[in-house]
Structure formats: structure tokens, C-alpha cells
N, CA, C and O atoms as a GROMACS GRO file, in nm:
protein
  620
    1UNK      N    1   0.804   3.983   5.969
    1UNK     CA    2   0.689   3.898   5.940
    1UNK      C    3   0.623   3.857   6.072
    1UNK      O    4   0.691   3.844   6.173
    2UNK      N    5   0.493   3.838   6.071
    2UNK     CA    6   0.422   3.799   6.193
    2UNK      C    7   0.419   3.647   6.208
    2UNK      O    8   0.451   3.574   6.114
    3UNK      N    9   0.380   3.600   6.326
    3UNK     CA   10   0.381   3.455   6.354
    3UNK      C   11   0.284   3.377   6.266
    3UNK      O   12   0.308   3.260   6.237
    4UNK      N   13   0.176   3.440   6.223
    4UNK     CA   14   0.078   3.372   6.140
    4UNK      C   15   0.135   3.349   5.998
    4UNK      O   16   0.124   3.240   5.943
    5UNK      N   17   0.196   3.452   5.943
    5UNK     CA   18   0.259   3.439   5.810
    5UNK      C   19   0.376   3.342   5.815
    5UNK      O   20   0.396   3.263   5.723
    6UNK      N   21   0.455   3.348   5.923
    6UNK     CA   22   0.566   3.253   5.940
    6UNK      C   23   0.515   3.109   5.938
    6UNK      O   24   0.572   3.023   5.872
    7UNK      N   25   0.406   3.085   6.011
    7UNK     CA   26   0.349   2.951   6.017
    7UNK      C   27   0.301   2.907   5.879
    7UNK      O   28   0.326   2.794   5.838
    8UNK      N   29   0.232   2.996   5.807
    8UNK     CA   30   0.184   2.963   5.674
    8UNK      C   31   0.300   2.929   5.579
    8UNK      O   32   0.293   2.832   5.504
    9UNK      N   33   0.405   3.009   5.584
    9UNK     CA   34   0.520   2.984   5.496
    9UNK      C   35   0.592   2.854   5.534
    9UNK      O   36   0.641   2.782   5.447
   10UNK      N   37   0.597   2.823   5.663
   10UNK     CA   38   0.657   2.695   5.707
   10UNK      C   39   0.577   2.577   5.654
   10UNK      O   40   0.634   2.476   5.613
   11UNK      N   41   0.446   2.590   5.655
   11UNK     CA   42   0.360   2.482   5.605
   11UNK      C   43   0.380   2.464   5.456
   11UNK      O   44   0.389   2.351   5.408
   12UNK      N   45   0.387   2.573   5.381
   12UNK     CA   46   0.411   2.563   5.237
   12UNK      C   47   0.546   2.497   5.211
   12UNK      O   48   0.558   2.410   5.124
   13UNK      N   49   0.648   2.537   5.286
   13UNK     CA   50   0.780   2.476   5.270
   13UNK      C   51   0.774   2.326   5.296
   13UNK      O   52   0.840   2.248   5.226
   14UNK      N   53   0.697   2.285   5.395
   14UNK     CA   54   0.682   2.142   5.426
   14UNK      C   55   0.611   2.068   5.313
   14UNK      O   56   0.648   1.956   5.279
   15UNK      N   57   0.511   2.131   5.255
   15UNK     CA   58   0.434   2.066   5.148
   15UNK      C   59   0.515   2.048   5.020
   15UNK      O   60   0.489   1.956   4.943
   16UNK      N   61   0.612   2.135   4.996
   16UNK     CA   62   0.690   2.124   4.872
   16UNK      C   63   0.825   2.056   4.893
   16UNK      O   64   0.895   2.027   4.796
   17UNK      N   65   0.862   2.030   5.017
   17UNK     CA   66   0.992   1.968   5.046
   17UNK      C   67   0.991   1.819   5.010
   17UNK      O   68   0.887   1.754   5.020
   18UNK      N   69   1.105   1.765   4.969
   18UNK     CA   70   1.114   1.620   4.947
   18UNK      C   71   1.100   1.545   5.080
   18UNK      O   72   1.151   1.590   5.182
   19UNK      N   73   1.031   1.434   5.077
   19UNK     CA   74   1.013   1.352   5.197
   19UNK      C   75   0.990   1.209   5.153
   19UNK      O   76   0.892   1.179   5.083
   20UNK      N   77   1.080   1.119   5.194
   20UNK     CA   78   1.067   0.979   5.153
   20UNK      C   79   0.950   0.909   5.222
   20UNK      O   80   0.892   0.816   5.166
   21UNK      N   81   0.914   0.954   5.343
   21UNK     CA   82   0.803   0.889   5.415
   21UNK      C   83   0.668   0.922   5.352
   21UNK      O   84   0.581   0.836   5.343
   22UNK      N   85   0.652   1.047   5.307
   22UNK     CA   86   0.529   1.089   5.240
   22UNK      C   87   0.571   1.160   5.112
   22UNK      O   88   0.581   1.283   5.109
   23UNK      N   89   0.595   1.084   5.005
   23UNK     CA   90   0.643   1.144   4.880
   23UNK      C   91   0.541   1.239   4.820
   23UNK      O   92   0.420   1.220   4.834
   24UNK      N   93   0.590   1.341   4.753
   24UNK     CA   94   0.503   1.434   4.682
   24UNK      C   95   0.433   1.362   4.568
   24UNK      O   96   0.484   1.264   4.514
   25UNK      N   97   0.316   1.412   4.534
   25UNK     CA   98   0.242   1.356   4.422
   25UNK      C   99   0.304   1.406   4.292
   25UNK      O  100   0.347   1.521   4.284
   26UNK      N  101   0.309   1.321   4.192
   26UNK     CA  102   0.374   1.355   4.066
   26UNK      C  103   0.271   1.405   3.966
   26UNK      O  104   0.180   1.332   3.928
   27UNK      N  105   0.285   1.531   3.923
   27UNK     CA  106   0.187   1.585   3.828
   27UNK      C  107   0.212   1.537   3.685
   27UNK      O  108   0.326   1.512   3.646
   28UNK      N  109   0.105   1.525   3.610
   28UNK     CA  110   0.113   1.491   3.468
   28UNK      C  111   0.175   1.608   3.391
   28UNK      O  112   0.262   1.588   3.306
   29UNK      N  113   0.130   1.729   3.422
   29UNK     CA  114   0.183   1.850   3.359
   29UNK      C  115   0.177   1.962   3.462
   29UNK      O  116   0.093   1.961   3.551
   30UNK      N  117   0.267   2.059   3.449
   30UNK     CA  118   0.266   2.172   3.542
   30UNK      C  119   0.301   2.131   3.684
   30UNK      O  120   0.356   2.024   3.708
   31UNK      N  121   0.269   2.216   3.777
   31UNK     CA  122   0.294   2.192   3.919
   31UNK      C  123   0.175   2.242   4.000
   31UNK      O  124   0.107   2.336   3.960
   32UNK      N  125   0.150   2.178   4.113
   32UNK     CA  126   0.052   2.230   4.206
   32UNK      C  127   0.112   2.356   4.267
   32UNK      O  128   0.225   2.354   4.316
   33UNK      N  129   0.036   2.464   4.264
   33UNK     CA  130   0.083   2.590   4.322
   33UNK      C  131   0.033   2.599   4.465
   33UNK      O  132  -0.086   2.581   4.491
   34UNK      N  133   0.125   2.627   4.559
   34UNK     CA  134   0.091   2.645   4.700
   34UNK      C  135   0.116   2.790   4.736
   34UNK      O  136   0.225   2.841   4.713
   35UNK      N  137   0.016   2.857   4.792
   35UNK     CA  138   0.029   2.998   4.829
   35UNK      C  139  -0.032   3.020   4.967
   35UNK      O  140  -0.108   2.937   5.018
   36UNK      N  141   0.003   3.133   5.027
   36UNK     CA  142  -0.061   3.173   5.152
   36UNK      C  143  -0.161   3.283   5.122
   36UNK      O  144  -0.161   3.340   5.013
   37UNK      N  145  -0.245   3.313   5.219
   37UNK     CA  146  -0.343   3.419   5.200
   37UNK      C  147  -0.277   3.556   5.198
   37UNK      O  148  -0.343   3.656   5.168
   38UNK      N  149  -0.149   3.562   5.230
   38UNK     CA  150  -0.076   3.686   5.247
   38UNK      C  151   0.000   3.728   5.121
   38UNK      O  152   0.103   3.794   5.131
   39UNK      N  153  -0.049   3.690   5.003
   39UNK     CA  154   0.027   3.716   4.880
   39UNK      C  155  -0.020   3.838   4.803
   39UNK      O  156   0.042   3.873   4.702
   40UNK      N  157  -0.126   3.902   4.845
   40UNK     CA  158  -0.175   4.018   4.772
   40UNK      C  159  -0.302   3.985   4.697
   40UNK      O  160  -0.406   3.960   4.758
   41UNK      N  161  -0.295   3.984   4.564
   41UNK     CA  162  -0.413   3.963   4.481
   41UNK      C  163  -0.446   3.814   4.472
   41UNK      O  164  -0.425   3.750   4.368
   42UNK      N  165  -0.498   3.760   4.581
   42UNK     CA  166  -0.524   3.616   4.591
   42UNK      C  167  -0.623   3.569   4.484
   42UNK      O  168  -0.603   3.464   4.424
   43UNK      N  169  -0.729   3.646   4.461
   43UNK     CA  170  -0.831   3.605   4.364
   43UNK      C  171  -0.770   3.587   4.225
   43UNK      O  172  -0.804   3.491   4.156
   44UNK      N  173  -0.682   3.676   4.184
   44UNK     CA  174  -0.618   3.666   4.054
   44UNK      C  175  -0.524   3.547   4.046
   44UNK      O  176  -0.518   3.479   3.943
   45UNK      N  177  -0.450   3.520   4.153
   45UNK     CA  178  -0.358   3.405   4.158
   45UNK      C  179  -0.436   3.275   4.145
   45UNK      O  180  -0.396   3.185   4.071
   46UNK      N  181  -0.548   3.265   4.217
   46UNK     CA  182  -0.633   3.145   4.211
   46UNK      C  183  -0.690   3.129   4.070
   46UNK      O  184  -0.689   3.018   4.015
   47UNK      N  185  -0.740   3.236   4.013
   47UNK     CA  186  -0.798   3.231   3.879
   47UNK      C  187  -0.696   3.184   3.776
   47UNK      O  188  -0.727   3.100   3.691
   48UNK      N  189  -0.574   3.237   3.782
   48UNK     CA  190  -0.469   3.197   3.688
   48UNK      C  191  -0.431   3.049   3.706
   48UNK      O  192  -0.420   2.975   3.608
   49UNK      N  193  -0.410   3.007   3.832
   49UNK     CA  194  -0.367   2.868   3.856
   49UNK      C  195  -0.474   2.768   3.816
   49UNK      O  196  -0.443   2.666   3.754
   50UNK      N  197  -0.599   2.794   3.852
   50UNK     CA  198  -0.705   2.699   3.818
   50UNK      C  199  -0.737   2.702   3.669
   50UNK      O  200  -0.792   2.605   3.615
   51UNK      N  201  -0.704   2.811   3.602
   51UNK     CA  202  -0.722   2.818   3.457
   51UNK      C  203  -0.609   2.754   3.379
   51UNK      O  204  -0.630   2.705   3.268
   52UNK      N  205  -0.488   2.755   3.436
   52UNK     CA  206  -0.370   2.704   3.365
   52UNK      C  207  -0.348   2.554   3.389
   52UNK      O  208  -0.347   2.476   3.294
   53UNK      N  209  -0.330   2.514   3.517
   53UNK     CA  210  -0.306   2.372   3.548
   53UNK      C  211  -0.424   2.307   3.620
   53UNK      O  212  -0.428   2.185   3.633
   54UNK      N  213  -0.519   2.389   3.665
   54UNK     CA  214  -0.643   2.335   3.717
   54UNK      C  215  -0.652   2.317   3.867
   54UNK      O  216  -0.757   2.275   3.916
   55UNK      N  217  -0.546   2.346   3.944
   55UNK     CA  218  -0.552   2.320   4.088
   55UNK      C  219  -0.456   2.412   4.163
   55UNK      O  220  -0.351   2.451   4.112
   56UNK      N  221  -0.495   2.446   4.286
   56UNK     CA  222  -0.412   2.531   4.372
   56UNK      C  223  -0.442   2.496   4.518
   56UNK      O  224  -0.553   2.454   4.551
   57UNK      N  225  -0.341   2.513   4.603
   57UNK     CA  226  -0.357   2.497   4.748
   57UNK      C  227  -0.328   2.629   4.817
   57UNK      O  228  -0.224   2.690   4.792
   58UNK      N  229  -0.418   2.673   4.904
   58UNK     CA  230  -0.403   2.801   4.973
   58UNK      C  231  -0.399   2.775   5.123
   58UNK      O  232  -0.492   2.715   5.178
   59UNK      N  233  -0.293   2.820   5.190
   59UNK     CA  234  -0.280   2.803   5.334
   59UNK      C  235  -0.331   2.929   5.403
   59UNK      O  236  -0.283   3.039   5.377
   60UNK      N  237  -0.430   2.911   5.492
   60UNK     CA  238  -0.488   3.024   5.564
   60UNK      C  239  -0.496   2.996   5.713
   60UNK      O  240  -0.500   2.880   5.756
   61UNK      N  241  -0.499   3.103   5.792
   61UNK     CA  242  -0.528   3.094   5.935
   61UNK      C  243  -0.658   3.170   5.956
   61UNK      O  244  -0.655   3.292   5.971
   62UNK      N  245  -0.772   3.101   5.957
   62UNK     CA  246  -0.902   3.168   5.953
   62UNK      C  247  -0.947   3.234   6.083
   62UNK      O  248  -1.048   3.303   6.084
   63UNK      N  249  -0.874   3.214   6.191
   63UNK     CA  250  -0.914   3.276   6.317
   63UNK      C  251  -0.834   3.220   6.431
   63UNK      O  252  -0.753   3.128   6.413
   64UNK      N  253  -0.855   3.274   6.548
   64UNK     CA  254  -0.786   3.226   6.666
   64UNK      C  255  -0.863   3.114   6.731
   64UNK      O  256  -0.985   3.105   6.717
   65UNK      N  257  -0.792   3.028   6.800
   65UNK     CA  258  -0.855   2.917   6.870
   65UNK      C  259  -0.862   2.946   7.019
   65UNK      O  260  -0.852   3.060   7.062
   66UNK      N  261  -0.879   2.841   7.094
   66UNK     CA  262  -0.894   2.853   7.238
   66UNK      C  263  -0.761   2.883   7.305
   66UNK      O  264  -0.659   2.819   7.277
   67UNK      N  265  -0.762   2.985   7.396
   67UNK     CA  266  -0.644   3.017   7.474
   67UNK      C  267  -0.612   2.902   7.569
   67UNK      O  268  -0.703   2.836   7.620
   68UNK      N  269  -0.484   2.879   7.592
   68UNK     CA  270  -0.446   2.776   7.688
   68UNK      C  271  -0.475   2.821   7.831
   68UNK      O  272  -0.517   2.742   7.914
   69UNK      N  273  -0.452   2.949   7.857
   69UNK     CA  274  -0.477   3.001   7.991
   69UNK      C  275  -0.505   3.151   7.979
   69UNK      O  276  -0.433   3.222   7.909
   70UNK      N  277  -0.608   3.197   8.048
   70UNK     CA  278  -0.646   3.338   8.045
   70UNK      C  279  -0.554   3.418   8.136
   70UNK      O  280  -0.501   3.366   8.235
   71UNK      N  281  -0.535   3.545   8.104
   71UNK     CA  282  -0.466   3.638   8.192
   71UNK      C  283  -0.316   3.621   8.201
   71UNK      O  284  -0.255   3.664   8.300
   72UNK      N  285  -0.254   3.560   8.101
   72UNK     CA  286  -0.108   3.544   8.105
   72UNK      C  287  -0.047   3.600   7.977
   72UNK      O  288  -0.116   3.619   7.877
   73UNK      N  289   0.080   3.627   7.982
   73UNK     CA  290   0.156   3.670   7.866
   73UNK      C  291   0.281   3.584   7.859
   73UNK      O  292   0.340   3.560   7.964
   74UNK      N  293   0.324   3.536   7.747
   74UNK     CA  294   0.272   3.562   7.614
   74UNK      C  295   0.140   3.489   7.587
   74UNK      O  296   0.100   3.400   7.663
   75UNK      N  297   0.075   3.528   7.481
   75UNK     CA  298  -0.055   3.472   7.443
   75UNK      C  299  -0.030   3.338   7.373
   75UNK      O  300   0.033   3.334   7.268
   76UNK      N  301  -0.079   3.230   7.431
   76UNK     CA  302  -0.063   3.096   7.372
   76UNK      C  303  -0.200   3.037   7.347
   76UNK      O  304  -0.289   3.041   7.432
   77UNK      N  305  -0.217   2.982   7.227
   77UNK     CA  306  -0.347   2.926   7.190
   77UNK      C  307  -0.333   2.824   7.079
   77UNK      O  308  -0.228   2.811   7.017
   78UNK      N  309  -0.443   2.752   7.055
   78UNK     CA  310  -0.450   2.658   6.943
   78UNK      C  311  -0.498   2.737   6.822
   78UNK      O  312  -0.612   2.783   6.818
   79UNK      N  313  -0.413   2.752   6.725
   79UNK     CA  314  -0.443   2.830   6.605
   79UNK      C  315  -0.496   2.738   6.495
   79UNK      O  316  -0.426   2.647   6.451
   80UNK      N  317  -0.620   2.760   6.450
   80UNK     CA  318  -0.670   2.679   6.339
   80UNK      C  319  -0.597   2.715   6.210
   80UNK      O  320  -0.566   2.831   6.184
   81UNK      N  321  -0.571   2.614   6.132
   81UNK     CA  322  -0.508   2.630   6.001
   81UNK      C  323  -0.595   2.555   5.901
   81UNK      O  324  -0.638   2.443   5.928
   82UNK      N  325  -0.619   2.616   5.788
   82UNK     CA  326  -0.691   2.547   5.682
   82UNK      C  327  -0.609   2.556   5.554
   82UNK      O  328  -0.552   2.659   5.521
   83UNK      N  329  -0.606   2.446   5.484
   83UNK     CA  330  -0.546   2.444   5.352
   83UNK      C  331  -0.662   2.421   5.256
   83UNK      O  332  -0.723   2.314   5.254
   84UNK      N  333  -0.689   2.523   5.179
   84UNK     CA  334  -0.800   2.513   5.086
   84UNK      C  335  -0.748   2.465   4.951
   84UNK      O  336  -0.659   2.527   4.892
   85UNK      N  337  -0.802   2.355   4.904
   85UNK     CA  338  -0.767   2.298   4.774
   85UNK      C  339  -0.879   2.336   4.677
   85UNK      O  340  -0.995   2.300   4.698
   86UNK      N  341  -0.844   2.408   4.571
   86UNK     CA  342  -0.942   2.446   4.470
   86UNK      C  343  -0.904   2.380   4.338
   86UNK      O  344  -0.792   2.395   4.290
   87UNK      N  345  -0.999   2.306   4.281
   87UNK     CA  346  -0.972   2.233   4.157
   87UNK      C  347  -1.074   2.268   4.050
   87UNK      O  348  -1.195   2.259   4.072
   88UNK      N  349  -1.025   2.309   3.936
   88UNK     CA  350  -1.106   2.321   3.815
   88UNK      C  351  -1.094   2.183   3.749
   88UNK      O  352  -0.996   2.155   3.680
   89UNK      N  353  -1.192   2.100   3.771
   89UNK     CA  354  -1.183   1.959   3.733
   89UNK      C  355  -1.159   1.943   3.583
   89UNK      O  356  -1.079   1.858   3.543
   90UNK      N  357  -1.226   2.021   3.501
   90UNK     CA  358  -1.213   2.010   3.356
   90UNK      C  359  -1.068   2.034   3.312
   90UNK      O  360  -1.013   1.958   3.234
   91UNK      N  361  -1.008   2.141   3.363
   91UNK     CA  362  -0.870   2.173   3.326
   91UNK      C  363  -0.773   2.075   3.390
   91UNK      O  364  -0.683   2.024   3.323
   92UNK      N  365  -0.789   2.049   3.519
   92UNK     CA  366  -0.694   1.967   3.593
   92UNK      C  367  -0.688   1.823   3.543
   92UNK      O  368  -0.580   1.763   3.541
   93UNK      N  369  -0.799   1.767   3.503
   93UNK     CA  370  -0.800   1.628   3.457
   93UNK      C  371  -0.769   1.616   3.308
   93UNK      O  372  -0.759   1.505   3.255
   94UNK      N  373  -0.753   1.730   3.239
   94UNK     CA  374  -0.718   1.730   3.097
   94UNK      C  375  -0.568   1.721   3.076
   94UNK      O  376  -0.492   1.706   3.172
   95UNK      N  377  -0.525   1.730   2.950
   95UNK     CA  378  -0.383   1.716   2.915
   95UNK      C  379  -0.294   1.824   2.975
   95UNK      O  380  -0.178   1.798   3.006
   96UNK      N  381  -0.347   1.945   2.993
   96UNK     CA  382  -0.267   2.056   3.047
   96UNK      C  383  -0.264   2.056   3.200
   96UNK      O  384  -0.188   2.132   3.261
   97UNK      N  385  -0.346   1.973   3.262
   97UNK     CA  386  -0.357   1.972   3.407
   97UNK      C  387  -0.261   1.878   3.476
   97UNK      O  388  -0.192   1.799   3.413
   98UNK      N  389  -0.260   1.888   3.609
   98UNK     CA  390  -0.171   1.803   3.688
   98UNK      C  391  -0.223   1.660   3.696
   98UNK      O  392  -0.145   1.566   3.715
   99UNK      N  393  -0.353   1.643   3.681
   99UNK     CA  394  -0.423   1.515   3.697
   99UNK      C  395  -0.410   1.459   3.838
   99UNK      O  396  -0.426   1.339   3.861
  100UNK      N  397  -0.379   1.547   3.933
  100UNK     CA  398  -0.381   1.512   4.076
  100UNK      C  399  -0.514   1.565   4.128
  100UNK      O  400  -0.537   1.686   4.128
  101UNK      N  401  -0.600   1.477   4.173
  101UNK     CA  402  -0.734   1.520   4.216
  101UNK      C  403  -0.728   1.597   4.348
  101UNK      O  404  -0.632   1.585   4.424
  102UNK      N  405  -0.830   1.676   4.372
  102UNK     CA  406  -0.839   1.752   4.496
  102UNK      C  407  -0.835   1.658   4.617
  102UNK      O  408  -0.770   1.689   4.716
  103UNK      N  409  -0.903   1.545   4.610
  103UNK     CA  410  -0.903   1.451   4.722
  103UNK      C  411  -0.765   1.388   4.743
  103UNK      O  412  -0.727   1.359   4.857
  104UNK      N  413  -0.691   1.366   4.635
  104UNK     CA  414  -0.553   1.318   4.651
  104UNK      C  415  -0.470   1.421   4.728
  104UNK      O  416  -0.390   1.384   4.813
  105UNK      N  417  -0.489   1.550   4.698
  105UNK     CA  418  -0.416   1.655   4.770
  105UNK      C  419  -0.463   1.666   4.914
  105UNK      O  420  -0.382   1.695   5.003
  106UNK      N  421  -0.591   1.645   4.939
  106UNK     CA  422  -0.642   1.644   5.076
  106UNK      C  423  -0.566   1.538   5.157
  106UNK      O  424  -0.515   1.567   5.265
  107UNK      N  425  -0.560   1.418   5.105
  107UNK     CA  426  -0.491   1.309   5.174
  107UNK      C  427  -0.343   1.339   5.190
  107UNK      O  428  -0.285   1.314   5.296
  108UNK      N  429  -0.280   1.392   5.086
  108UNK     CA  430  -0.139   1.429   5.092
  108UNK      C  431  -0.114   1.530   5.204
  108UNK      O  432  -0.020   1.513   5.283
  109UNK      N  433  -0.195   1.633   5.213
  109UNK     CA  434  -0.180   1.734   5.319
  109UNK      C  435  -0.194   1.671   5.457
  109UNK      O  436  -0.115   1.700   5.547
  110UNK      N  437  -0.293   1.585   5.473
  110UNK     CA  438  -0.314   1.521   5.602
  110UNK      C  439  -0.192   1.438   5.642
  110UNK      O  440  -0.144   1.447   5.756
  111UNK      N  441  -0.142   1.358   5.550
  111UNK     CA  442  -0.027   1.272   5.580
  111UNK      C  443   0.101   1.352   5.602
  111UNK      O  444   0.181   1.318   5.689
  112UNK      N  445   0.122   1.458   5.524
  112UNK     CA  446   0.246   1.534   5.530
  112UNK      C  447   0.252   1.624   5.653
  112UNK      O  448   0.361   1.650   5.705
  113UNK      N  449   0.136   1.672   5.702
  113UNK     CA  450   0.139   1.772   5.809
  113UNK      C  451   0.101   1.720   5.948
  113UNK      O  452   0.144   1.777   6.048
  114UNK      N  453   0.021   1.614   5.956
  114UNK     CA  454  -0.024   1.567   6.088
  114UNK      C  455   0.096   1.526   6.174
  114UNK      O  456   0.176   1.442   6.134
  115UNK      N  457   0.107   1.584   6.291
  115UNK     CA  458   0.212   1.562   6.392
  115UNK      C  459   0.349   1.613   6.348
  115UNK      O  460   0.450   1.577   6.408
  116UNK      N  461   0.354   1.696   6.244
  116UNK     CA  462   0.478   1.762   6.204
  116UNK      C  463   0.493   1.891   6.283
  116UNK      O  464   0.394   1.957   6.316
  117UNK      N  465   0.615   1.928   6.314
  117UNK     CA  466   0.642   2.050   6.389
  117UNK      C  467   0.724   2.148   6.306
  117UNK      O  468   0.831   2.112   6.256
  118UNK      N  469   0.676   2.271   6.291
  118UNK     CA  470   0.755   2.370   6.217
  118UNK      C  471   0.883   2.411   6.290
  118UNK      O  472   0.973   2.469   6.229
  119UNK      N  473   0.892   2.381   6.421
  119UNK     CA  474   1.012   2.416   6.498
  119UNK      C  475   1.093   2.292   6.536
  119UNK      O  476   1.190   2.303   6.610
  120UNK      N  477   1.053   2.176   6.486
  120UNK     CA  478   1.119   2.049   6.520
  120UNK      C  479   1.115   2.019   6.670
  120UNK      O  480   1.205   1.954   6.724
  121UNK      N  481   1.010   2.066   6.736
  121UNK     CA  482   0.989   2.036   6.877
  121UNK      C  483   0.849   1.978   6.892
  121UNK      O  484   0.753   2.029   6.835
  122UNK      N  485   0.838   1.873   6.970
  122UNK     CA  486   0.710   1.805   6.986
  122UNK      C  487   0.601   1.897   7.039
  122UNK      O  488   0.483   1.878   7.008
  123UNK      N  489   0.638   1.996   7.118
  123UNK     CA  490   0.539   2.086   7.177
  123UNK      C  491   0.466   2.170   7.072
  123UNK      O  492   0.356   2.220   7.098
  124UNK      N  493   0.526   2.186   6.954
  124UNK     CA  494   0.462   2.267   6.849
  124UNK      C  495   0.407   2.182   6.734
  124UNK      O  496   0.388   2.233   6.624
  125UNK      N  497   0.382   2.055   6.758
  125UNK     CA  498   0.326   1.969   6.654
  125UNK      C  499   0.193   2.024   6.602
  125UNK      O  500   0.111   2.074   6.678
  126UNK      N  501   0.176   2.014   6.472
  126UNK     CA  502   0.048   2.045   6.409
  126UNK      C  503  -0.033   1.916   6.409
  126UNK      O  504   0.019   1.809   6.378
  127UNK      N  505  -0.161   1.927   6.444
  127UNK     CA  506  -0.246   1.808   6.449
  127UNK      C  507  -0.368   1.827   6.361
  127UNK      O  508  -0.420   1.938   6.348
  128UNK      N  509  -0.414   1.717   6.301
  128UNK     CA  510  -0.538   1.721   6.224
  128UNK      C  511  -0.652   1.761   6.318
  128UNK      O  512  -0.654   1.722   6.434
  129UNK      N  513  -0.745   1.837   6.266
  129UNK     CA  514  -0.861   1.881   6.342
  129UNK      C  515  -0.957   1.764   6.366
  129UNK      O  516  -0.945   1.659   6.304
  130UNK      N  517  -1.052   1.784   6.458
  130UNK     CA  518  -1.155   1.682   6.483
  130UNK      C  519  -1.231   1.648   6.356
  130UNK      O  520  -1.270   1.534   6.335
  131UNK      N  521  -1.251   1.749   6.271
  131UNK     CA  522  -1.309   1.730   6.139
  131UNK      C  523  -1.198   1.762   6.039
  131UNK      O  524  -1.183   1.878   6.000
  132UNK      N  525  -1.120   1.662   5.996
  132UNK     CA  526  -0.998   1.688   5.922
  132UNK      C  527  -1.016   1.753   5.785
  132UNK      O  528  -0.927   1.824   5.738
  133UNK      N  529  -1.131   1.731   5.720
  133UNK     CA  530  -1.152   1.799   5.593
  133UNK      C  531  -1.302   1.812   5.568
  133UNK      O  532  -1.383   1.739   5.625
  134UNK      N  533  -1.334   1.906   5.479
  134UNK     CA  534  -1.475   1.928   5.446
  134UNK      C  535  -1.486   1.975   5.302
  134UNK      O  536  -1.402   2.051   5.253
  135UNK      N  537  -1.591   1.930   5.236
  135UNK     CA  538  -1.624   1.980   5.102
  135UNK      C  539  -1.688   2.117   5.120
  135UNK      O  540  -1.786   2.131   5.193
  136UNK      N  541  -1.632   2.217   5.056
  136UNK     CA  542  -1.683   2.353   5.066
  136UNK      C  543  -1.776   2.385   4.949
  136UNK      O  544  -1.880   2.449   4.966
  137UNK      N  545  -1.737   2.339   4.830
  137UNK     CA  546  -1.814   2.369   4.709
  137UNK      C  547  -1.784   2.263   4.604
  137UNK      O  548  -1.672   2.211   4.595
  138UNK      N  549  -1.886   2.232   4.524
  138UNK     CA  550  -1.860   2.139   4.414
  138UNK      C  551  -1.878   2.205   4.278
  138UNK      O  552  -1.861   2.139   4.175
  139UNK      N  553  -1.911   2.332   4.277
  139UNK     CA  554  -1.925   2.405   4.152
  139UNK      C  555  -1.908   2.554   4.176
  139UNK      O  556  -1.954   2.600   4.280
  140UNK      N  557  -1.849   2.633   4.090
  140UNK     CA  558  -1.785   2.596   3.964
  140UNK      C  559  -1.651   2.527   3.985
  140UNK      O  560  -1.604   2.454   3.898
  141UNK      N  561  -1.588   2.551   4.102
  141UNK     CA  562  -1.465   2.479   4.135
  141UNK      C  563  -1.495   2.379   4.245
  141UNK      O  564  -1.582   2.402   4.330
  142UNK      N  565  -1.424   2.267   4.243
  142UNK     CA  566  -1.431   2.169   4.350
  142UNK      C  567  -1.338   2.218   4.461
  142UNK      O  568  -1.217   2.232   4.440
  143UNK      N  569  -1.393   2.246   4.579
  143UNK     CA  570  -1.315   2.308   4.686
  143UNK      C  571  -1.329   2.226   4.814
  143UNK      O  572  -1.439   2.198   4.860
  144UNK      N  573  -1.213   2.190   4.872
  144UNK     CA  574  -1.207   2.122   5.001
  144UNK      C  575  -1.121   2.206   5.096
  144UNK      O  576  -1.025   2.270   5.053
  145UNK      N  577  -1.156   2.205   5.223
  145UNK     CA  578  -1.071   2.262   5.327
  145UNK      C  579  -1.015   2.149   5.411
  145UNK      O  580  -1.090   2.065   5.461
  146UNK      N  581  -0.883   2.146   5.425
  146UNK     CA  582  -0.816   2.049   5.511
  146UNK      C  583  -0.781   2.124   5.639
  146UNK      O  584  -0.716   2.228   5.633
  147UNK      N  585  -0.823   2.072   5.754
  147UNK     CA  586  -0.815   2.147   5.878
  147UNK      C  587  -0.714   2.088   5.976
  147UNK      O  588  -0.706   1.966   5.996
  148UNK      N  589  -0.636   2.178   6.036
  148UNK     CA  590  -0.538   2.144   6.136
  148UNK      C  591  -0.543   2.244   6.250
  148UNK      O  592  -0.605   2.349   6.239
  149UNK      N  593  -0.476   2.210   6.358
  149UNK     CA  594  -0.456   2.303   6.470
  149UNK      C  595  -0.310   2.304   6.506
  149UNK      O  596  -0.244   2.200   6.509
  150UNK      N  597  -0.258   2.424   6.531
  150UNK     CA  598  -0.118   2.440   6.569
  150UNK      C  599  -0.111   2.514   6.701
  150UNK      O  600  -0.189   2.605   6.726
  151UNK      N  601  -0.016   2.474   6.784
  151UNK     CA  602   0.010   2.546   6.908
  151UNK      C  603   0.091   2.668   6.870
  151UNK      O  604   0.197   2.656   6.808
  152UNK      N  605   0.041   2.787   6.905
  152UNK     CA  606   0.106   2.910   6.863
  152UNK      C  607   0.115   3.006   6.980
  152UNK      O  608   0.025   3.012   7.063
  153UNK      N  609   0.225   3.081   6.985
  153UNK     CA  610   0.246   3.183   7.088
  153UNK      C  611   0.273   3.316   7.020
  153UNK      O  612   0.358   3.326   6.932
  154UNK      N  613   0.199   3.417   7.064
  154UNK     CA  614   0.218   3.552   7.015
  154UNK      C  615   0.281   3.631   7.128
  154UNK      O  616   0.219   3.649   7.233
  155UNK      N  617   0.403   3.678   7.107
  155UNK     CA  618   0.473   3.750   7.212
  155UNK      C  619   0.514   3.889   7.167
  155UNK      O  620   0.574   3.964   7.244
   0.00000   0.00000   0.00000
């Protein structure tokens, strides 16, 4: 597995792990599905999740960030990470849905991941971005991107 997929899977593991400091949100029905962009038929997975329980979280690495220093190896840089929350409001707020709003998940992601380290070392802490979240779309699905930066080395 590559470092980008490893990072995405570590983030998903953190989001679903029990934590007394930042407890998971309790769904009314079903579960919030967390996936990475590396799962294959992403469009179909999103369609099924938003149709069944009404909400899904997708962890992506949309591009490379600024290098710490040019002309050196290994390659070290700030890697942007986005967690896209997609909510079918009608389904999610109904009886079959989780009834956890997209904004509740935005806040949960921010609290659970800010200053957390996938390697348990302070040097690899994930930090909220300067613009921690943004509304991407309000129709047909309510979509927010929660933004972070991680220190990453590709060797």
C-alpha cells in the first residue's frame, strides 16, 4: 500500500475508534459509512449509502502540498486531506437515517482529527487547514469538505 492510502486508512480508523475525549456520534438507525477514495466504484458506494442511511464520509488526498525543502530526498511535504461529508437530507433525517447532520459530522471530524498523529509522534500531527471546512453543494446532496494538512514523507 502507498503512503497516501495508509494515511487515509489511518484516518478512517481514528474516526471509527472509541474515544472518551471525543465520543462518536450516536446514530438513530444504521451507521455512518466511512470510506477512502481508493475503494473502487466510489460513485456506487456513495449512491447506496446516501440512499440507505442518508450520509457518508469519504477521506481523500486531493493533491500535494508545499515541499518542506527542495532538492532533498526523501520527499517531505504538507499533504492536504479532505473528508467529504455527503448527506441526503430527506433520507438521513427520516426514520431510516442516522439523523446525524452533515454539520455535526464536520464538527466531529474537526475535533477527532485536529492535532492527532497517525504515528503517535508530534512531528506527524494532522492539523486543521486555514479554512477548516467548506460547503461544496446544497443540492441534490448536502456536501461539505473538512480540510486538514498532514506532514507526509514519500521515500
